[in-house]
Each structure stands twice: as structure tokens, then as C-alpha cells.
N, CA, C and O atoms as a GROMACS GRO file, in nm:
protein
  316
    1MET      N    1  12.850  -7.066   4.816
    1MET     CA    2  12.728  -7.006   4.746
    1MET      C    3  12.751  -7.013   4.603
    1MET      O    4  12.860  -6.975   4.559
    2LYS      N    5  12.659  -7.058   4.522
    2LYS     CA    6  12.667  -7.073   4.369
    2LYS      C    7  12.595  -6.962   4.311
    2LYS      O    8  12.489  -6.918   4.357
    3ALA      N    9  12.662  -6.912   4.197
    3ALA     CA   10  12.606  -6.812   4.127
    3ALA      C   11  12.590  -6.859   3.976
    3ALA      O   12  12.682  -6.914   3.916
    4LYS      N   13  12.473  -6.834   3.923
    4LYS     CA   14  12.456  -6.862   3.781
    4LYS      C   15  12.461  -6.735   3.698
    4LYS      O   16  12.384  -6.644   3.725
    5VAL      N   17  12.543  -6.726   3.605
    5VAL     CA   18  12.576  -6.607   3.528
    5VAL      C   19  12.538  -6.619   3.384
    5VAL      O   20  12.576  -6.716   3.318
    6ILE      N   21  12.458  -6.515   3.329
    6ILE     CA   22  12.432  -6.520   3.187
    6ILE      C   23  12.488  -6.388   3.130
    6ILE      O   24  12.474  -6.279   3.184
    7VAL      N   25  12.554  -6.412   3.011
    7VAL     CA   26  12.633  -6.283   2.949
    7VAL      C   27  12.570  -6.299   2.813
    7VAL      O   28  12.570  -6.405   2.750
    8THR      N   29  12.516  -6.182   2.770
    8THR     CA   30  12.472  -6.159   2.631
    8THR      C   31  12.518  -6.042   2.572
    8THR      O   32  12.552  -5.949   2.644
    9LEU      N   33  12.525  -6.031   2.434
    9LEU     CA   34  12.566  -5.924   2.365
    9LEU      C   35  12.444  -5.806   2.390
    9LEU      O   36  12.325  -5.836   2.391
   10LYS      N   37  12.487  -5.681   2.407
   10LYS     CA   38  12.386  -5.574   2.419
   10LYS      C   39  12.294  -5.579   2.285
   10LYS      O   40  12.328  -5.626   2.177
   11LYS      N   41  12.165  -5.518   2.320
   11LYS     CA   42  12.075  -5.513   2.192
   11LYS      C   43  12.124  -5.452   2.081
   11LYS      O   44  12.100  -5.491   1.967
   12SER      N   45  12.206  -5.340   2.113
   12SER     CA   46  12.268  -5.254   1.992
   12SER      C   47  12.387  -5.323   1.926
   12SER      O   48  12.443  -5.262   1.835
   13ILE      N   49  12.429  -5.437   1.962
   13ILE     CA   50  12.537  -5.502   1.896
   13ILE      C   51  12.491  -5.616   1.812
   13ILE      O   52  12.412  -5.699   1.857
   14LEU      N   53  12.538  -5.622   1.689
   14LEU     CA   54  12.501  -5.738   1.602
   14LEU      C   55  12.544  -5.852   1.644
   14LEU      O   56  12.656  -5.863   1.693
   15ASP      N   57  12.448  -5.968   1.629
   15ASP     CA   58  12.490  -6.107   1.676
   15ASP      C   59  12.484  -6.196   1.553
   15ASP      O   60  12.384  -6.263   1.530
   16PRO      N   61  12.586  -6.197   1.477
   16PRO     CA   62  12.598  -6.297   1.349
   16PRO      C   63  12.570  -6.434   1.382
   16PRO      O   64  12.504  -6.506   1.307
   17GLN      N   65  12.623  -6.479   1.502
   17GLN     CA   66  12.592  -6.628   1.520
   17GLN      C   67  12.444  -6.634   1.571
   17GLN      O   68  12.382  -6.738   1.544
   18GLY      N   69  12.394  -6.559   1.626
   18GLY     CA   70  12.238  -6.574   1.664
   18GLY      C   71  12.158  -6.559   1.526
   18GLY      O   72  12.061  -6.630   1.504
   19SER      N   73  12.200  -6.470   1.440
   19SER     CA   74  12.129  -6.451   1.313
   19SER      C   75  12.149  -6.582   1.226
   19SER      O   76  12.054  -6.626   1.161
   20ALA      N   77  12.265  -6.639   1.224
   20ALA     CA   78  12.276  -6.774   1.160
   20ALA      C   79  12.194  -6.880   1.208
   20ALA      O   80  12.142  -6.960   1.130
   21VAL      N   81  12.178  -6.888   1.346
   21VAL     CA   82  12.095  -6.982   1.407
   21VAL      C   83  11.948  -6.962   1.372
   21VAL      O   84  11.875  -7.054   1.336
   22GLU      N   85  11.909  -6.832   1.385
   22GLU     CA   86  11.771  -6.787   1.341
   22GLU      C   87  11.745  -6.831   1.193
   22GLU      O   88  11.642  -6.897   1.175
   23ARG      N   89  11.814  -6.808   1.100
   23ARG     CA   90  11.796  -6.842   0.969
   23ARG      C   91  11.775  -6.990   0.942
   23ARG      O   92  11.694  -7.037   0.861
   24SER      N   93  11.865  -7.064   1.025
   24SER     CA   94  11.864  -7.214   1.020
   24SER      C   95  11.735  -7.263   1.067
   24SER      O   96  11.672  -7.348   1.004
   25LEU      N   97  11.690  -7.210   1.183
   25LEU     CA   98  11.567  -7.250   1.244
   25LEU      C   99  11.440  -7.233   1.151
   25LEU      O  100  11.354  -7.319   1.133
   26LYS      N  101  11.445  -7.108   1.094
   26LYS     CA  102  11.336  -7.063   1.014
   26LYS      C  103  11.327  -7.157   0.882
   26LYS      O  104  11.220  -7.191   0.833
   27THR      N  105  11.448  -7.192   0.834
   27THR     CA  106  11.447  -7.285   0.728
   27THR      C  107  11.399  -7.432   0.756
   27THR      O  108  11.349  -7.505   0.670
   28MET      N  109  11.419  -7.464   0.874
   28MET     CA  110  11.366  -7.583   0.927
   28MET      C  111  11.221  -7.582   0.952
   28MET      O  112  11.164  -7.687   0.983
   29GLY      N  113  11.154  -7.463   0.941
   29GLY     CA  114  11.010  -7.446   0.961
   29GLY      C  115  10.969  -7.422   1.106
   29GLY      O  116  10.857  -7.452   1.146
   30TYR      N  117  11.067  -7.367   1.185
   30TYR     CA  118  11.033  -7.342   1.321
   30TYR      C  119  10.999  -7.185   1.330
   30TYR      O  120  11.075  -7.100   1.282
   31PRO      N  121  10.875  -7.153   1.398
   31PRO     CA  122  10.826  -7.021   1.406
   31PRO      C  123  10.901  -6.925   1.511
   31PRO      O  124  10.844  -6.886   1.613
   32VAL      N  125  11.031  -6.892   1.480
   32VAL     CA  126  11.103  -6.806   1.566
   32VAL      C  127  11.106  -6.658   1.515
   32VAL      O  128  11.103  -6.626   1.396
   33ASP      N  129  11.113  -6.581   1.611
   33ASP     CA  130  11.119  -6.441   1.559
   33ASP      C  131  11.266  -6.386   1.564
   33ASP      O  132  11.305  -6.310   1.476
   34SER      N  133  11.349  -6.424   1.668
   34SER     CA  134  11.483  -6.386   1.678
   34SER      C  135  11.562  -6.484   1.770
   34SER      O  136  11.509  -6.550   1.859
   35VAL      N  137  11.692  -6.486   1.739
   35VAL     CA  138  11.769  -6.568   1.839
   35VAL      C  139  11.893  -6.471   1.871
   35VAL      O  140  11.941  -6.401   1.782
   36ARG      N  141  11.938  -6.469   1.989
   36ARG     CA  142  12.050  -6.407   2.048
   36ARG      C  143  12.135  -6.523   2.111
   36ARG      O  144  12.083  -6.609   2.182
   37ILE      N  145  12.262  -6.521   2.082
   37ILE     CA  146  12.353  -6.628   2.147
   37ILE      C  147  12.429  -6.561   2.263
   37ILE      O  148  12.479  -6.450   2.247
   38GLY      N  149  12.439  -6.630   2.386
   38GLY     CA  150  12.508  -6.594   2.496
   38GLY      C  151  12.592  -6.688   2.554
   38GLY      O  152  12.624  -6.790   2.494
   39LYS      N  153  12.636  -6.657   2.682
   39LYS     CA  154  12.718  -6.751   2.760
   39LYS      C  155  12.647  -6.780   2.884
   39LYS      O  156  12.575  -6.693   2.934
   40PHE      N  157  12.664  -6.915   2.946
   40PHE     CA  158  12.613  -6.930   3.074
   40PHE      C  159  12.726  -7.000   3.144
   40PHE      O  160  12.788  -7.096   3.098
   41MET      N  161  12.747  -6.935   3.273
   41MET     CA  162  12.845  -7.002   3.354
   41MET      C  163  12.791  -7.030   3.498
   41MET      O  164  12.703  -6.958   3.545
   42GLU      N  165  12.842  -7.128   3.564
   42GLU     CA  166  12.807  -7.138   3.711
   42GLU      C  167  12.950  -7.114   3.801
   42GLU      O  168  13.052  -7.176   3.771
   43VAL      N  169  12.946  -7.032   3.898
   43VAL     CA  170  13.059  -7.003   3.975
   43VAL      C  171  13.027  -7.044   4.119
   43VAL      O  172  12.925  -7.001   4.174
   44THR      N  173  13.101  -7.118   4.174
   44THR     CA  174  13.087  -7.149   4.330
   44THR      C  175  13.176  -7.066   4.406
   44THR      O  176  13.298  -7.074   4.387
   45LEU      N  177  13.121  -6.981   4.497
   45LEU     CA  178  13.192  -6.881   4.571
   45LEU      C  179  13.206  -6.943   4.726
   45LEU      O  180  13.118  -7.008   4.782
   46ALA      N  181  13.324  -6.913   4.778
   46ALA     CA  182  13.351  -6.958   4.922
   46ALA      C  183  13.312  -6.830   5.009
   46ALA      O  184  13.392  -6.776   5.086
   47GLU      N  185  13.192  -6.789   4.989
   47GLU     CA  186  13.135  -6.669   5.059
   47GLU      C  187  12.994  -6.694   5.109
   47GLU      O  188  12.901  -6.723   5.033
   48ALA      N  189  12.981  -6.682   5.245
   48ALA     CA  190  12.842  -6.710   5.299
   48ALA      C  191  12.754  -6.583   5.316
   48ALA      O  192  12.634  -6.590   5.339
   49ASN      N  193  12.817  -6.478   5.303
   49ASN     CA  194  12.728  -6.349   5.316
   49ASN      C  195  12.674  -6.316   5.185
   49ASN      O  196  12.751  -6.293   5.092
   50LYS      N  197  12.540  -6.310   5.171
   50LYS     CA  198  12.489  -6.288   5.038
   50LYS      C  199  12.516  -6.145   4.992
   50LYS      O  200  12.537  -6.132   4.871
   51ALA      N  201  12.519  -6.048   5.060
   51ALA     CA  202  12.551  -5.916   5.008
   51ALA      C  203  12.692  -5.905   4.966
   51ALA      O  204  12.726  -5.836   4.870
   52LYS      N  205  12.778  -5.976   5.041
   52LYS     CA  206  12.924  -5.971   4.991
   52LYS      C  207  12.958  -6.048   4.866
   52LYS      O  208  13.048  -6.018   4.787
   53ALA      N  209  12.866  -6.163   4.856
   53ALA     CA  210  12.877  -6.246   4.736
   53ALA      C  211  12.832  -6.177   4.613
   53ALA      O  212  12.893  -6.186   4.506
   54GLU      N  213  12.713  -6.101   4.633
   54GLU     CA  214  12.664  -6.010   4.513
   54GLU      C  215  12.780  -5.918   4.485
   54GLU      O  216  12.806  -5.904   4.365
   55GLU      N  217  12.849  -5.856   4.567
   55GLU     CA  218  12.951  -5.757   4.544
   55GLU      C  219  13.063  -5.825   4.463
   55GLU      O  220  13.109  -5.769   4.363
   56VAL      N  221  13.106  -5.942   4.502
   56VAL     CA  222  13.226  -6.010   4.452
   56VAL      C  223  13.176  -6.060   4.313
   56VAL      O  224  13.256  -6.052   4.220
   57MET      N  225  13.044  -6.114   4.289
   57MET     CA  226  13.014  -6.178   4.160
   57MET      C  227  13.007  -6.043   4.047
   57MET      O  228  13.040  -6.057   3.929
   58ASP      N  229  12.966  -5.933   4.094
   58ASP     CA  230  12.932  -5.819   4.005
   58ASP      C  231  13.085  -5.780   3.974
   58ASP      O  232  13.110  -5.753   3.856
   59GLU      N  233  13.179  -5.774   4.057
   59GLU     CA  234  13.314  -5.739   4.025
   59GLU      C  235  13.380  -5.847   3.916
   59GLU      O  236  13.447  -5.809   3.820
   60ILE      N  237  13.354  -5.972   3.940
   60ILE     CA  238  13.397  -6.086   3.859
   60ILE      C  239  13.349  -6.063   3.718
   60ILE      O  240  13.419  -6.068   3.616
   61CYS      N  241  13.224  -6.040   3.725
   61CYS     CA  242  13.146  -6.033   3.587
   61CYS      C  243  13.218  -5.905   3.516
   61CYS      O  244  13.269  -5.925   3.406
   62ARG      N  245  13.226  -5.779   3.574
   62ARG     CA  246  13.267  -5.661   3.506
   62ARG      C  247  13.414  -5.686   3.472
   62ARG      O  248  13.458  -5.635   3.370
   63LYS      N  249  13.489  -5.755   3.546
   63LYS     CA  250  13.643  -5.762   3.526
   63LYS      C  251  13.689  -5.871   3.428
   63LYS      O  252  13.794  -5.861   3.365
   64LEU      N  253  13.602  -5.978   3.419
   64LEU     CA  254  13.648  -6.106   3.368
   64LEU      C  255  13.549  -6.167   3.274
   64LEU      O  256  13.579  -6.184   3.156
   65LEU      N  257  13.438  -6.199   3.319
   65LEU     CA  258  13.337  -6.267   3.242
   65LEU      C  259  13.258  -6.210   3.141
   65LEU      O  260  13.205  -6.279   3.054
   66ALA      N  261  13.245  -6.071   3.147
   66ALA     CA  262  13.184  -5.993   3.043
   66ALA      C  263  13.248  -5.876   3.008
   66ALA      O  264  13.314  -5.816   3.093
   67ASN      N  265  13.237  -5.832   2.888
   67ASN     CA  266  13.300  -5.711   2.832
   67ASN      C  267  13.185  -5.592   2.837
   67ASN      O  268  13.108  -5.577   2.742
   68PRO      N  269  13.180  -5.514   2.950
   68PRO     CA  270  13.076  -5.421   2.969
   68PRO      C  271  13.048  -5.320   2.853
   68PRO      O  272  12.945  -5.253   2.849
   69VAL      N  273  13.143  -5.316   2.762
   69VAL     CA  274  13.128  -5.218   2.652
   69VAL      C  275  13.020  -5.282   2.556
   69VAL      O  276  12.934  -5.210   2.504
   70ILE      N  277  13.025  -5.411   2.535
   70ILE     CA  278  12.938  -5.478   2.425
   70ILE      C  279  12.845  -5.577   2.486
   70ILE      O  280  12.756  -5.628   2.417
   71GLU      N  281  12.862  -5.609   2.621
   71GLU     CA  282  12.772  -5.720   2.673
   71GLU      C  283  12.718  -5.685   2.794
   71GLU      O  284  12.781  -5.618   2.875
   72ASP      N  285  12.592  -5.730   2.815
   72ASP     CA  286  12.506  -5.730   2.935
   72ASP      C  287  12.530  -5.852   3.018
   72ASP      O  288  12.563  -5.958   2.964
   73TYR      N  289  12.517  -5.841   3.143
   73TYR     CA  290  12.526  -5.976   3.222
   73TYR      C  291  12.421  -5.968   3.348
   73TYR      O  292  12.380  -5.861   3.392
   74PHE      N  293  12.390  -6.076   3.390
   74PHE     CA  294  12.315  -6.092   3.513
   74PHE      C  295  12.350  -6.208   3.573
   74PHE      O  296  12.408  -6.295   3.508
   75PHE      N  297  12.320  -6.225   3.705
   75PHE     CA  298  12.348  -6.345   3.780
   75PHE      C  299  12.255  -6.355   3.899
   75PHE      O  300  12.205  -6.255   3.950
   76GLU      N  301  12.232  -6.480   3.942
   76GLU     CA  302  12.150  -6.504   4.050
   76GLU      C  303  12.236  -6.594   4.142
   76GLU      O  304  12.318  -6.671   4.092
   77LEU      N  305  12.218  -6.583   4.278
   77LEU     CA  306  12.278  -6.662   4.364
   77LEU      C  307  12.192  -6.761   4.424
   77LEU      O  308  12.075  -6.733   4.447
   78GLU      N  309  12.246  -6.883   4.454
   78GLU     CA  310  12.181  -6.975   4.527
   78GLU      C  311  12.252  -7.029   4.652
   78GLU      O  312  12.372  -7.057   4.651
   79GLY      N  313  12.182  -7.043   4.749
   79GLY     CA  314  12.238  -7.102   4.870
   79GLY      C  315  12.259  -6.996   4.981
   79GLY      O  316  12.306  -7.029   5.090
   0.00000   0.00000   0.00000
């Protein structure tokens, strides 16, 4: 089963990288309101049971892929 994971900074956390990209895009004339930078990961699990795979992915995200103090994450399973 494949999981697609997206990790982003929480809304309350400043995103200097996103702000820099936003400024650059505005300077280039693009009509953007805001930019937030995050991470995208694909994880292939050797787990056929969807409920168990969701449980495992949630644990992986909390323990390794994201810092729950400053980051939000979500994932979707395929297969």
C-alpha cells in the first residue's frame, strides 16, 4: 500500500521560506496571496489492511516525518 504524505508548518508558525517565494512571485508579477512551503513524501508499506496501514502511517508521521509541535501532516493511502 502506498501513502502520500504532506507535511506543512502550522498556520501559527512563521514560514520565512514561503515568504521569500511569495515576494519573488509578486515581484515577477504573479497574483499570489500567500505561499507556504512544505514537504511531500511517498511511503510504500508492506501492509494490506487499510485500517492497520492508517495506524502505522499516523505513527510514522508523528514519530519521524513531522514535528507535531510546529507541523501539521496528512496522508492518503492508495491501493
